C-alpha positions, -999 to +999 in steps of 0.1 A: -103-153+093-094-175+064-088-152+034-092-167+000-097-138-025-102-101-031-138-102-019-127-117+015-101-088+018-128-062+011-152-078+036-124-078+062-117-041+056-154-033+055-159-047+090-130-027+104-144+006+119-111+023+121-101+015+085-135+026+072-132+059+091-097+065+076-110+057+041-140+081+046-116+108+058-093+104+028-122+104+004-133+138+019-103+154+002-119+147-032-086+138-048-083+125-084-074+088-086-068+084-049-060+052-029-047+042+005-021+017-002+008-005+009+010-014+047-026-001+054-039-031+034-011-056+037-008-054+075-045-059+079-043-091+058-012-104+077-027-096+111-059-115+101-039-144+087-019-146+120-051-144+141-040-112+159-067-095+179-048-063+182-039-042+151-002-040+143+009-004+144+018+008+109+045+035+104+023+055+080-010+057+062-001+061+026-027+082+008-018+085-029-034+103-058-026+113-094-029+148-105-004+158-133-019+194-134-004+203-101+028+185-090+037+210-063+050+191-032+035+219-011+000+208-021+008+173-007+019+189+026-013+210+028-035+179+022-016+160+048-022+189+072-059+187+065-059+150+074-039+157+105-064+184+116-092+157+115-072+128+129-041+143+146-029+110+160-026+091+127+006+089+107-007+104+075+015+105+044+001+121+012+019+118-022+010+128-057+021+099-079+023+123-109+056+136-094+069+105-075+086+090-105+112+118-100+119+106-064+119+070-075+141+077-106+116+060-129+098+068-161+066+089-154+036+069-140+003+070-159-020+066-129-020+057-092-025+020-100+005+022-124+025+036-095+013+009-072+025-017-097+060-002-093+061-009-055+089-033-044+068-063-032+037-079-046+022-081-012+027-043-008+014-035-042-022-031-030-045-001-026-080+004-013-105+032-017-142+041-016-159+048-049-185+076-054-211+053-039-189+044-009-183+009-022-149-005-014-125-010-043-092-029-043-063-023-066-041-053-068-019-052-100-002-085-090-033-101-075-038-109-038-024-144-036+010-135-023-004-112+005-030-139+015-004-167+014+021-145+034+047-145+006+071-116+003+085-115-032+096-087-056+073-072-082+085-078-118+095-041-118+120-048-090+138-077-108+148-057-139+180-039-128+207-046-102+199-013-086+162-023-080+172-058-068+195-042-042+167-018-031+143-048-027+168-068-007+177-039+015+141-031+021+132-066+031+161-067+055+153-033+070+116-039+074+122-073+091+085-081+088+090-117+100+098-104+135+062-094+138+045-119+114+063-151+119+044-170+092+058-149+064+080-165+037+106-142+021+117-148-014+151-133-022+157-124-058+186-148-061+161-177-053+157-201-083+120-205-073+112-171-086 
């Protein structure tokens, strides 16, 4: 499928029975400011762009939410357990972004979308959810062009300090996405074309 814009991505996800089931299950938790983000969306785009008939296995299904009234990590574990009780074979991961700034050594986030904007790569800084009417919504703080055009490049947040630059470069090397999606183009922070 030739993806051109956000609407094309939402149509692609909407036709995927497995993804919709996962989204419906996550919505059933009734979490504030929730999204399923990162590889869940990005890998679907890249699989489609590469013409894959089989879904690439993702290491986790990142369910995020924002609740600064309860930042107990135990609550995240209980929510994750609830998801596992419904879909025990899925790699669920639940994180409250109201506390994740501590883990990331960052200033506090103001919302889940603010947290998504602090992800390392623009193509990963994506989230999808169902609104109260079950319409698909996409969060894309940096747009969808890099994901669609199969470009891996750092978010502006990850170009600000040498520590973040190192994290981005290490992550790109460790993930080695090009071994699965050969059409990807990686931009290193030292590239002048930034």
